[in-house]
N, C-alpha and C positions, 0 to 999 in steps of 0.2 A: 113209033113205039111209045107207049104211054108211060108218064112219070108218076102216076098215082100210086101211093104206097098201098101195099096189101094189108088188109085188116083181117086179123084172125078173130072170127066171131065164136070161136069155140070156148066153152066155159069149162074151167077145170073141174075135175070131179069133186075135190074136197081139199081143205087146208091140211098142211102136215100136222100130224098128231103131236100135241104138246108133250114135252118130256116130263115124265112123272117121277124122276129120281129125287133123292133128299138134298142134293147140293144146289142151294138157291143163292143168288147174288143179292148184296145189300144195296138198297136204293141210294143214290147220291143225295136225295132230299134230306136224309138224316144227318149228313155232314154239316149242314148249316147250323142247326142248334148246338151240335157238339163243339164246333169252333167258337160259337158265341159263349158257350159255357166256359171253355178254356180261357177265352179272352177276359171274361168277367173275373175268373179266378185269378188270373195274372194281375189284372188291375187292382183287385182287392188286396192281393199279397203285396203289390208294390205300394199301394196306399198305406197299408199297415206298417210296412217296413220303413217308409219315408215320413211317417207322421211324427217321429221323434219320441222322446221319453217323457212320460207324465210323472211329475214330481209334486209332492205335497209339502208346502212350507207353512209353518205355524208362526203367526205374528200376534202381537198384543192388540193391534188395531189395524183395520183396513183403510185407514185414512189415505185418500188420494189414489186408491186402487180401483180399477174398473174391469169387470170380466169382459174379455174379447178386445180390450183396448190397451191395457197396461202391458208394456213390453218388458222382457227380461234381457239384460244387456251384460256383456262382458267386454271390458275395455271400450265401452261406447259402441259395441257392435251388437245388433239384435241377434239373439240366439233362441228366442222363444216368446210366447205370449201367454198371458193369464187366461185360463178357460173358465174357471168357476171360483167363486168366493163364498164360503159357508162358515157358519158358526160351529165351533166344536162343542162336544158334550160338556155340560156344565157352564157354558157361555163364558169361559175364562179367557178364550182367545179365538182367533179366526184361522180357518184353514184355507190357504190359497193354493189352488191346483193350477200348475203351469205346464204347458207342453213345450219341451225344449227341442232344439234341432237334433236330428239324428247324428250329426257330426260330433255332438257333444257327449255321446253315449259313454265313451270310455272315461270321461272326466266327471261323471255324476257318481261320486263316491263319498266316503266319509270325510274327505278333506275339503269338500265343497262348502262354501258359506254364502248366505244370501241376506241382503238387507235392503230396506226401502230408502231410496235417495230422495230426500226432501230438502228444502232450504234449511240450513243448520248453522247456528252460531255457537261455537264452543271453544273456550280457552283462547280467545282472540283470533280464531280462524273462522272464515265464512266459506261455506260449501253448498253445492246444490242450487245455486241461483238460476241455472238453466231450466230447472223444473218449474220456475214461475211461469214460463211460457209454454213449454212442452208437456208439463204435467209430471207427476211422480212416476218413477219406474223402479223395477227391482234390479239391483246390481248383484253380480255373481263374482265370486272368487274361486277359481277352479284350479285343480292340479291333478296330474296323473299319478297312478300308483297306489290308490287307495282301494278299500273294499267297496263293492257296489252298494248303493244306498238310494232309497227313493223318498224317504220322509226326513225333513230337516227342521231344525229349530232356527227361525230367522233371528238375525241380530238386530238390536234396537239402534245401535250406532255402528258406523263403518269400522272395520278392523284396522288396527294400527300397522299391522304387518301383513303384506300379501303373501299368499302361499308360495309364490314363485321367488320371493325375495331371498337372497343369500345372506347368511349371517348366523349368529349364535345367540341363544337365550341363556341368561344367568339369573340366579335367585339371590337377592340381597335381604338380609335379616336385620331388622332394627326394632328399637323399643317404641318409637313414635314415628308416625308417617310424616308429620309436619305438613308442608304445603305441596308435597308431591301428589301427582294425579296421573291418570292415563294420558299419555302424550307428552309428559314432561321430558325435556331433552336429556340425553346422556352426553357428557362432554369429555373430551380428552385434550388437555392443553388449550382449552377455550374453543375447540372446534366440535360441532355437533356430529357425533358418530353413531347415534342410536336414540332410543326413546323408551320410556316406561310403557309397558303394554298392559299390565294389570297389577293388582295388589290384593291381599287377602289377610285376614286375621287368623293365625294358627291356633291350635289347641293350647299351646304353651303361652298364649297371650302375646306372642311376638308378631310383628307385622312382616309378612313376606312380600317383597316387591320384585316382580319379574321384569327384567329389562331385556331388550333386543338390541344387539350391536351389529351394525352392518358389516359385511365382508368388505375389505380384508381386515378391518380393524378388530374383529372378534379374535383374531389370532394374536393380538397384542395383550390379551388378558391371560395372565399366567397365575400360578398359585401364589406368587408374591405380590400380585396386584391388590390394591386397597381402594375401596369405594368410599366416598363421603358425600354428604348432603350439601349441595351447592346452591340451595334455594335462598332467594331473597338477599337481604343485606344482613351480614352477621355483625352484630354489635356486642362486644365483650367488654365488660367493666368489672374487673376482679383485682386480685392482689398484684397482677402483672401490669395493670394500667388499663387504658382504653384502647381497644383494637377494633377496626372496622374492616370487614372482609366482604368483597363483592366478586361476582363472577360475571358471566355474560349478561346482557340485557334480557335475553330470553329466560335465563334462569332466575333473574331478579323478579320478572313479572309472572312467570308460569311455574317456577320451581325447577329443580334439575338435580342431576346426579353427575359427579365427576369421578374419574378414576386415574390412577397412576401408580408407579412403583416407588417405594421409599428409597432414599439415597443408600447406595451400597448393597442393595438387594441382589441376591444371587440370580444369575440368569437361568431361566427355566423355560420349558416348552409351553405351548398354549394349553390353557385349561380346557377340560372337556365341557361340552354343552351341559347346561343345567347345574353347573357347579355352584355351591352355596358360598357366599361371602358375607362378611360383616359390613353393614353400612354404618360408618362413623358419623358423628354429628357435624364435624368440620374437618378441614384439611390438617390442622395442627394435630388433632387427635389421631387422624389416619396415619400421618407420617411419623408420629412418635415411635421411638424404639420400643418394641414389645418384649417383655421379659416374662417367662413362665413362672419362675419362683417368686413367691410373695410371702413375706413374714408378717404376721399380725402382732401388733404391740398395743399396749394400753398405757395411756398417759392420764395423769390426774392433776387438774388445775384447781387451785383454791379460789382464784378470782373469777371474774366474768369472762365468758368466751364469746361475747357478742361480736359478730363480724366473722366468726369462724363457721364455715359451711362445709357440708360433705363434698368432697372433691377438691378441697383446698390443698395446695401443694405442701409436701414435707421436703425441706431442703437441708443439705449439709454444706455449709459454707457457700451458699448460692447455687448449688447444683441440686436439681430435683432428684430425689431418690424414692419418692412414694407419694401417697395422698391420704387424706382423711376419709375414713369409710363409715364412721358412726359417731354420733354425739348423743350422749344419754345424760339422764339426771337421776341420781340415786339419793334417797334420804334414809337415815337411820333414826327411827323413833327412839330407841333406847339410848343411843349415844347423842341424840339431838344434833346430828351433824348432817351436812349436805355435801355430796361429792358429785363432780362432773367428770365421769370417765370419757375420754376421747380415744377411739380406736383408730389406729393408723395401719396402713399396709406399706411395708418397705420392701423394695426389690433389692435383695442383697447383691445381685450381680452388678448393680450400678456401683456398689462400694468395693467390688473386687474381693468379696468375702470368700472364705474357704467353702468348698462344697460339703465337706463332712460336718454333720450337726454338732458334734462335740468340739471340733476345731472352731466352728462359727460361734458357739457359746463362749468358748474361752476368749475369742477375739472381742466379743461384746463386753465381757466382764473386764477385760483389760482396758478397753476404751472408757468404760464408766469409771474404772479406778483412776484413770488419768484425768477425769473431770468432764466426761461427755454428759451433756444434759440437753433436755428439750425445753424450748421457750417459745411462747407466743410472741409474734412480732407483727407489726403493721406493715402490710404490703402496699396499701394505697391510702393516703391521707384523705383523698376526696370521698372514697366510698367507705372507708373504715374496715376494709376487708383484711382479715388476718391470715397468717400462715404459720406453720410450725418450723422452727429453725433448730437444727442440731449443731452444737458447737461445744468446745471445751471451755470449762470454767474452773481453772485450777484453784481459785480462792474459795470455791464452794466446799463445805464440809464433806468429808468422804462418805459416800453412799454406795449401795449395791443394788443390782437388779433383783427384783422379786420374781423368781421362776416358779413359785409354787401355785400361783393363781391359775384361773382359766386361761389368761393370756399373760405373757411376761410383761412386767411393769417397768417402764424406763423412768429414771428420776427426772424431775423437772425443776426449773428455777422460776421465781416470780418474774413477771414482766416489768418493764420500766414503769408502767402506769401503776402496777401493784405496789412497787417500792415507793413511788411518789405518794400513793394513797396512804401507805403505812407511815410515811414521814408526816403527812398532813394530820393523820390521826394522833401521832405523838405530839405534834405542835398543838393540836386541839386540847390535849390533856395537860398542857403546861398551865401554871397559875398566872395567866397573863395579867389579871387584875392586880395581884400583889406585886408582880414585877413592874407593872405600870406605876403603882404608887411609890415603890422604892425608887424607881427611875425619876419620878417627879421630884421626890425629896432630894435625890442626889443632884439633880439639875439646879434646884433652888440653892443648895449649899455651894455648888460650883459657881453659881451666879454671885453669891455673897463673897466668895473668895476672889473672884475676878474684880469686884468693886474695891475690896481691900487692897488688892495688889495695885490697882490703878492709883489709889490714894498714896500708897507708899512710894510709887515711882514718881509721882508729882512732888512729894516732899523731898525725895533724894535729889530731884532735879534742881529744886530751889537751893538746897544747902550745899551742894557740891559744885554748883556752877562757878562760884567765886574762887574756891580753892583750886579748881581745875584751871582757871585762867592764870592764877599765880604760878602754878606749876609749869604751865606752858611757857611763860615769860622766862622763868629760870632755866628751863631746858634750852630755850633759844639762845640765851647768853652763854651757856656752857658749850654749846655747839660752835658758837662764834670763836670762843677761846681756843678750842681744839683746832679750828680751821687755821688760826694764826700760828699756832704751835707747829702744825704739820706743813706749813708752807715751805716752798723750795729755798727761799732765802732767809729762813729763820735761823737763829743761833743754834737751835737744837739740831737742825739738819747739818750745819757746818761742823759742829763738834762731833756729830756721829760719823761724818766722812773722815775726819782726822783720826778718830779712834780706829776706824776700819783700816786706814793706811798703816798705822802703827802695828796693828795686829797682823797685817800682811807681811811687814818687815820681820817681825818676830818669828813668824812661821817659816820665812826663808832661812833665817839664822838657824833655826832648829833643824831644818832639812839638811843644811851644810854640815852641821855638827854630827848629825846622824850618819851622813856619808863618810865623814872622817873617822868616826868611831868604828864603822863597819870595816874600813880599810886598816885602821891601826887600833885594834882593841886594847893594846897595851897602854894606850894613852890614858885609859881610865885609871891606871896605877901610877904611871910615871909622869903623866902630864904631857903636854905638847912639847916635843923636843925640837932640836935644830932641824930644819927642813933639809939641810944639806947632808945630814948623817943618815 
């Protein structure tokens, strides 16, 4: 049996007829470009979404910045790179376009701030030294919660307060900025708790200083808190003497602000942010008791007021009750007189005066009637500073307050120097030449009288010396005789003793007779009878 396969040599008649309906299948060849297109779209979308946010930052200069190299950092972490650097229209500044990380998208808002970190020396602080090796970079200060923003104005100096720092800002108003500057410390009991972040000149010509106080110290600021300038070394040379005030070394070198509550201040809650406070020139002014009521008075002094300045104290028996507010000079051509009116402000609450105006006026009239006067006195012999003292002078002629003028006028008394000047003027008007001549004549006459008296005494000495010697001899002899007469063994003494004895016997006889007469009064008529009867 043969294993050879059978071969069919028959040829089919024809191929099957192709289908001619409208349902045709898509070739798999077209899937390749479709997938490539989708992949390209995906890659493009991913590249677009991951490329980050493009921001534009305006700076005064592009010193140290390079496109494609300069990094943008936040807390020393790279978050972007500078892509282009161009000049703005008008050539006033440069526009730096930087691409930031996509992760920073929600932080690119109106709270963001940018500045260039370079080596910097300001107010005793050195920063940015690492850029000497690595080059300058753009630092960012970011915070969430702001409105989206893509164009920013770059800062020329680093911000003093980061956006994430906790604390409160307050506004201090002062007449003069002094040595305060951005970065000056804010102190509380000598400890730095904040800093000055900016200052500006307001429309009312006052200086507004904005300070930032770190948490939780910002809650210590209440409506009773007072701020004062603690800058440098305070040297005060006035009517109160010499005073030197210093605070911390940082405030001495860089200036500073201190705050605290005055003694006895009422406890209050924390002040709201951006509350406005008065910045006092020193601690004494800040801690002084503040009184709302102030009475304006006018004083008139006839003498010199050299040494009296605006702000000089007005005291009542050593207690400050006001201050000098104005010193003027008025001349009257018709009367040919000169007047120096001094305006003072008195705080009546310090005197415990009545609140009612009429009662207060009656009180002032009564005190002036009792001798209340104003007088200039020297507060410091070294500086010659003067102050105004209110006290009672009962010996001064009666006077009254002038209420009819623009300001009520309080009576004054001359100063001790004025009285001395008046006395010297009177002495100058004395006829000293005539008095000197009369005194010289009187001295000459007195000298002649003294010479005559001396001659008379010499003459008397010569004439009376002999008589005086004789008198002394006679007096001595008389005294010797008296001594012999009064001696114990002299006849006079013996005779005197005998007489005294006899007088004693007679006295005894008289006493016996008196006793007998008292017992026998009839003996005065009959005589002494027989004793036996």
